[in-house]
PAZAFI-950970 format. One record per atom (N, C-alpha, C): x, y, z. Coordinates in pm, whole numbers, plus 50000, padded with zeros to 5 digits. Layout:
! residues N
XYZ...
END
This chain:
! residues 142
500874988950001499904999049998501015012549995500605021149910501315034149882500905044749984501915053150045501345064250142500845073050051500015081050120499255094150035500555103650002499985110449897501185119549849501475129549929500795135850016501115144550112502245139550216502285126750248503155123250347504455117650266504335112650135505285106050065506285120450047505725132650034506475144649999506825151150121506405144850228506695152350376506065165950372505135168150309504035178150306502765175650351502365174250463501055168250496499845178050484500205189250448498795197950396499155202250241499935194250181500135195150021500035208450001501255216150046501765231249998502225231849862501395239749775501895239649625503045244049614503695243049511505035246649437504945264049442505635273249490505605285549463507015291349431507085305449464508605309649461509265309249590508385306449692508885306149842509805296349841510995298149919512185290249958512195284650099511165273550102511195270350225512335263950294512385265550431513375259850492513305245650488514245236850454513925222450479513355215950329513275223050208512965219750090513635208150061513425197450017514315188849937515125192049815516185191349792517115192549671516305188749550515685175749568515125169849420513515174349466512885180049352511375183349355510785175949266510615162149271509935156349159508365158549138507895159549203506305163049221506075175049147505265172949042505225185848949504315196849014503545194449116502595204249182503045208449328503405200749397503495201949555504855201949589505135210249682506505211449759506905194749810508235192349826508715179649871509905186949967509615183150113510385184250211511485173650280512525177950318513475168650369512855157950470512245161550554511515156250659510015159550672509275152350761507945155550788507885170250893508945170450956508925180651028509065192750963509675193850868509875207350773508575209950710507905197250686506675200650620505705205550682505595201650841504525206450938505195220850955506355222350968506975237851011506185249150891506295243550775506055253650672504375253350662503575241350707502165243550712501855252650832502295250450932501975259351041502515276251022503635274950981503945292150929502835296650832502435288450732501295294850642500275296850732499675287850788498495291050872498645302050999499575302551076499825313151158500165325551134500995326051045501965338851019501105343250869501145337550748500605340250650499145345750654498205333650680497015332250670496295340550810496945340650912496545347951018496645362151018498005362351030498605376951040498575386050901498945379050801499055388250686497645389250634496915377950585495455380650528494415381350624494655380650754493825382250842492385372850850492975360350817491705350550818491965341950958490725343851029490595341351172489535328651211488975322251105487925312051121488595299051039487835288451043488065276750998487625279550852486315283650822485565286950693486665296150634487115307550678487975316550591489155311150548489845304150620491285296350616490945285550491490025277550519489795266550428489405271050288488425280550283488185287350165489245293350076490215296750145491555301850039492285288550043492695280150134493575270050123493045258450010491865256850034491235245349935489965251649860490225260649765489095266749705488135259349625486895261449600486025254049540486395251249390487025255449317487785252849186488375241249180488715234449278489485222349302489295213449428488265215849483488025210549615486465210449634486095200049738484655201449801485005210949932485125221749902485455231449986484505228450126483285230950100482325229650192482545215750287482535205250227482975194350305484185193150374485305198450330486495202750391486335210450529485695221650518485225231750645484635221550739483555214850691482865206750795483365195250837484565189050795485255179850851486265184250936487135197050920487895201950994487065206251110485845212051095485195218951207484635206851324484175195351219483815183951323485005176651400486445174351327487295169851401487785178951502487935192551496488415200751595487325206051704486125207151682485185207051764485035223651776485545230551659485675247351661484765249451550483595255351575482545260451463483175266351348482805263851219483235268851096483535287251105482695292351185482735308051175483385313451299483535305751405484155306651562485785313151522485965323751595487225327951586488105317851654489105316251598490235304851646491115311151768491435324651772492275331051847493475332051810494355338651875495755343851850496525332351842497225328951723498135315951764499165313551896499695323451926500555322352042499705323352173498465327452165497395325352310496595308152285496525304652172495905294052144496525281852071497685278852105498455270352016497795257851991497025252552108496445241052080495375237951974494645248651937493435250351844494145253751713495205257151692495865256951576496595245651534497085240351623497585225651605496715216751565495595216951628494385207151592493495211151444493845224451416493295226751288494335220251181495355220951213496855215551114496595200951098496125196651203495975181151213494745176551147493765185251171492355181451110492805180150957493345192950922493365194750768494455184150710495225179050796496325167950725495305156650727494495152250803493455140850788492945141350689492265153850630491335155750519492435155850406493705158150390494435156950282495065143050275495285136550377496085122150367495415111950449494305113250508493695102750589494345102050739493635095050823494055092950950495305084650991495245074850898496135066050918497705069350919497715080650828499085086850806499835096850876499015100950985499665112351072500425110451191501665115151183502665114951295502565126151377501915124251509501735135651572503015140751625504145132351657505435136251715506005145751607505965143151481506525153351395506015163451377504585164051393503525175751404504065187451511504185179451625504385189651728506105193151710506785185551667508195192751647508115204551540507345200551419507055212451335506425225551383505665221851485504955235551537506115242851608506835236151689507945242951757508715247451651509235241051545510015248751451509505261551388508325259451364507545272851317507625284751378507605282351542507625294251615508885298751616510075292951574511465297151624512115309551521511565309251391512295316751328511445320651169512225324751046511165330850949511455318350834510715321550721510725309950622512055305150583
END
């Protein structure tokens, strides 16, 4: 049985390739669409950086609905189902403010985990790598 694409790429939220030069990107980038990271921790680090620094602070997206609507737009996803699943898994209502990442880290980690489950399935989630990735995302910049 093959691992899901996001896990094979060490990219649990399936971050698309862009001009961003993420810390921990693999030297070889064989996937045509998504970033590949050296380790799962670096993939989680990038995911949490995007969620808490870019989506929260830069774009001012404060709810599951607003974040998922940008992350997984309807032109390529079943966005409403994605929102409903992340909300159900976290226990956070779609339009409930999540809170400031530094004040509510557990809520942001839960959202990241729920999004990874949506992207890859529950059997592929490494919670320890996720927590190490959260710590890395708090330390420095891209």
